[in-house]
N, C-alpha and C positions, 0 to 999 in steps of 0.2 A: 659802325663805331664812329664816335665824334672825333674831331681833330684833337691831338694832344695840346695841352696848354702851352702857349708860346711865351717863353721867358726871354727877357732882354739879355743878349749875349755880351760878354766882355769884348772890348775892342770894336763894338758895333758889328760883330760878325753876324752873318745870316745863320739861321738854324739849319740843321741838316735837312736835306731834301726829302720830300714825300714821307713815307712811313718811317724812315730812319729817324725822323724827329722824335718819335715816341721813345726809341732806345736812348737817344740823347737826353730827353726829359727824365727818363727813368734813372739814368746814372747821375744826372744833375739834381736829383731829388734831395741831395745834401750839398751844402756849400762846405767843403772840407775845411777851409781855413777859418771861416767866420760863423758857420751855421746859418740858418737852422737846418734840421734834418726832418724832412717830410715823412720819414718812416720811423720817427722817434717813439711813437706809441701806436697802438692799434687804431684809435680814433683818427690820428693824423694820417695813417696809411689809407684808411677808408676815404678820407677827404681827398687825398691825392688821386686815388683810384677813380672816384666819382668825377673829379675835374678832368681826368684824362680818358673818360669814356668807359670805365669799368665799374658799373654799379655793383655794390656788394651783394644785393639780392638776398636770397635765403641763406647762402653760405657766407656769413659774416666772417672776416679774418680772425684768426686766433693769434696769440702771442707767438706760437711756433711758426705760423704763416708769415708774420712780420719779420721774424728773425731770418727766415728763409729768403724773403725778398731782399733784405739787407745783404745777405751773403751773396746772392746772385748779382746784386748791384755792384758790389766790390770786386767780384770775379770779373764782371764785364769791364770794370775800370782797369783791372790788371791787363786784360786783353787789349784795351785801348792804349795802355802804356807801351805794350809791344808794338802797336801800330805807329808809335812815336819813337821807335828806336831802342826801347828797353828790351831786356831779354825775355824770352818765352817764360810763361808761368804755368808749369804742369799742374800745380795744385788748383789754380783757377779753372783750367780746362776740365780737370777731373770733377770739380764741384759742379760745374755747369752740366756736364754729362750726367752726373748722378741726379740732379734736380730735374733735368729734362726728361729723364725716364718716367717721372711721375706727372709730366705735363704734356700729354700727347696732342698732336695735331691731326685733324681729319679733313677729308675732302669736303668742300662745301661750294655753293654757287653764290656769287654776288648778285646784287640787284640787276646788273647788266647781263646776267646769265653766264658770266665767265667763271670757270672753275678756279679754285684756289684752296689753300690750306687755312683752316681756322681752328682755334682751340676746341678740344673735345670737352673741356671742363669750364667752370665759371670761377668767380672769386679770384684769389691770388694765383691759383694754379693756372687759370685761364689767362690772367694777365701775363704771367711769366712765360707761358707757352707762346702768346702773341709776340712778346718782346724777343724771345729766342728765335722764333720763326722769321721775324724781320731781319735779324742778324744773318741768318742763313741766306735769306733772299738778297741781302746787301752784298754778301760774299760773291754770289753768282752774278750780280749786276756790276761788281767792281767798285762799289761805293764804300764798302766796309773799311778798307785800309785808310780812308780819309777821315774816319771818325776816330779822333785821338784824345788821349788824356793829356792835359797841359804838362809840359816838361818841367815846370816849376813844381817841385815836390810838395810845397806848402799849399798849392792850389788844386791841381789835378782835375780842373773843370773839363768836361767833355766838350770838344769843339769840332766843327767840321772844317777840314782843311781844303779850301778851294784853290790853293796855289796850283798852277799848271804842273809843276814838278813835285808836288806833294811835300814841299820843304817846310811847311809850317810846324813850329815846335811849341809855341805858346798860344794860349787863348787870347792874350792881348800883348802885343809887342811893347806897347807903351807902359804896361804895368809889369807883368810877369817876365817878359823878355828883358826889360831894363834891370829889374831886380836880380835876375839870374846872372846877367852879364856883370853887374856890380859885385856880386858875390865872387865870381871867378876873378875879377880884377883885384879884390881885397885879398883873396887867397894867394894870388901871385905876388902881391906886395909883401905879405907876411913871409912867404917862402924866401923872397929875395932878401928881406931884412934878416931873417934867420941865417941864411947862407953867409951874409956879410958879417954877422957877428961871430962867425967861427974863426 
């Protein structure tokens, strides 16, 4: 498989390490605040897949496949919000479990002869299987909790938190962090003004 497409990250952060970069790229296939959405249409999804090492081949994606990819992407974003202090999302977990049941992984051997899990299928099911397999791998390696969704609700960009104490909350402190802090400041001023008017 080819390397996932590397997209410049907000705040000049580095992309997630190793194979986890594919999961980050998958979730960041849409810019929540400004667009575009790389999964907005079947042809757009095919282009994203090909750029990230998943040739469509004989099993070209359908509209149902596209909708499923979007649903998994947003469920993963919900899990990344939980990695950044938001509450657990049982619906996101249930959706991922349901989709994963149709995206099996099987034992295979790499070019170096090392065993590993690979998708049993191709097309979007194979892509989703690989993405979810990498998530499980990252959980066991301890890197998964560092892949977070930006705390700024208008952004939600997936970023990799390299802070020693895993304290990163925003994809970019200069943009989202400042904007979020200004919002809290304005709310405090409004609350104080409202209390003073009583």
